[in-house]
C-alpha positions, 0 to 999 in steps of 0.5 A, spaced: 796 821 259 795 826 253 802 824 250 800 816 251 793 818 247 797 821 241 802 816 241 797 810 241 793 814 235 800 815 231 801 808 232 794 805 230 795 806 222 802 803 222 799 797 226 793 795 222 796 789 219 800 787 225 797 781 227 802 776 225 803 768 226 810 766 229 812 759 227 817 755 230 824 755 227 830 752 230 836 757 230 843 755 232 840 748 235 835 752 239 827 754 239 824 760 242 818 758 247 814 763 244 809 762 238 803 765 236 800 771 234 802 779 235 796 783 235 795 790 235 791 791 242 797 788 245 802 792 242 798 798 243 797 796 251 805 795 252 807 801 248 803 805 253 806 801 259 813 803 256 811 810 255 809 810 262 815 807 265 820 811 261 816 818 260 822 821 257 823 816 251 821 820 245 815 818 240 820 816 235 823 811 239 816 807 238 816 808 231 822 804 230 820 799 236 814 797 233 818 796 226 823 792 230 818 787 234 814 786 228 820 784 224 823 780 230 817 775 230 815 777 237 808 774 239 803 777 245 807 773 250 814 775 248 812 782 248 809 782 255 815 778 258 820 783 254 816 789 257 816 786 264 823 784 264 826 791 261 821 795 266 824 791 272 831 791 270 833 797 266 839 800 270 839 806 265 835 812 265 832 810 259 832 803 255 834 801 248 830 798 243 835 792 243 834 791 251 827 789 248 828 785 242 834 781 245 829 778 250 827 771 249 827 764 252 829 758 248 831 751 249 836 747 246 834 741 241 838 736 238 837 732 231 837 724 231 844 724 229 846 729 234 843 725 239 847 719 237 854 723 237 852 724 245 850 717 246 857 715 243 860 720 248 856 719 254 853 712 253 846 710 252 844 713 259 843 719 255 836 717 252 833 717 259 835 724 259 832 726 252 825 725 249 823 726 242 818 733 242 813 735 237 814 741 233 809 741 227 813 745 222 819 740 223 819 734 219 825 730 222 825 728 229 828 733 234 830 731 242 829 736 248 832 735 255 826 732 260 827 738 264 826 743 258 820 739 257 817 739 264 819 747 264 816 749 258 810 744 257 813 741 251 809 736 247 812 729 246 812 725 240 808 718 242 
């Protein structure tokens, strides 16, 4: 427990300006389900969880870990889910930073032009399986499959 206290104290100064907003971005036709802020309290709490689950990790690991989650656009929910995933699935004695950073849940989106191409290939029935969704940062309409809309509670355009 004393080690975790020292770890948290050493991280607090570097995390003071950690609160950041994650905005919606389309990368390779996919959008992460995670949006929102990454807050210092959440980072500290999850660092403590990782340290408890993997006590042999050196303290330097967490300096790099903190930098990488900040630069990778994590928010509170994605960090919590990534930590849970790695704790549940890590097969080696210690995890790597990449195991945390690579964790994300995404859904596929299509532009109107891509939907027209799908319509040419698969027929007009395709429009029954996709709906336009509201991504506030994206001006042009994008479409997601109705299963993803239900699964991730996406907001449809009206």
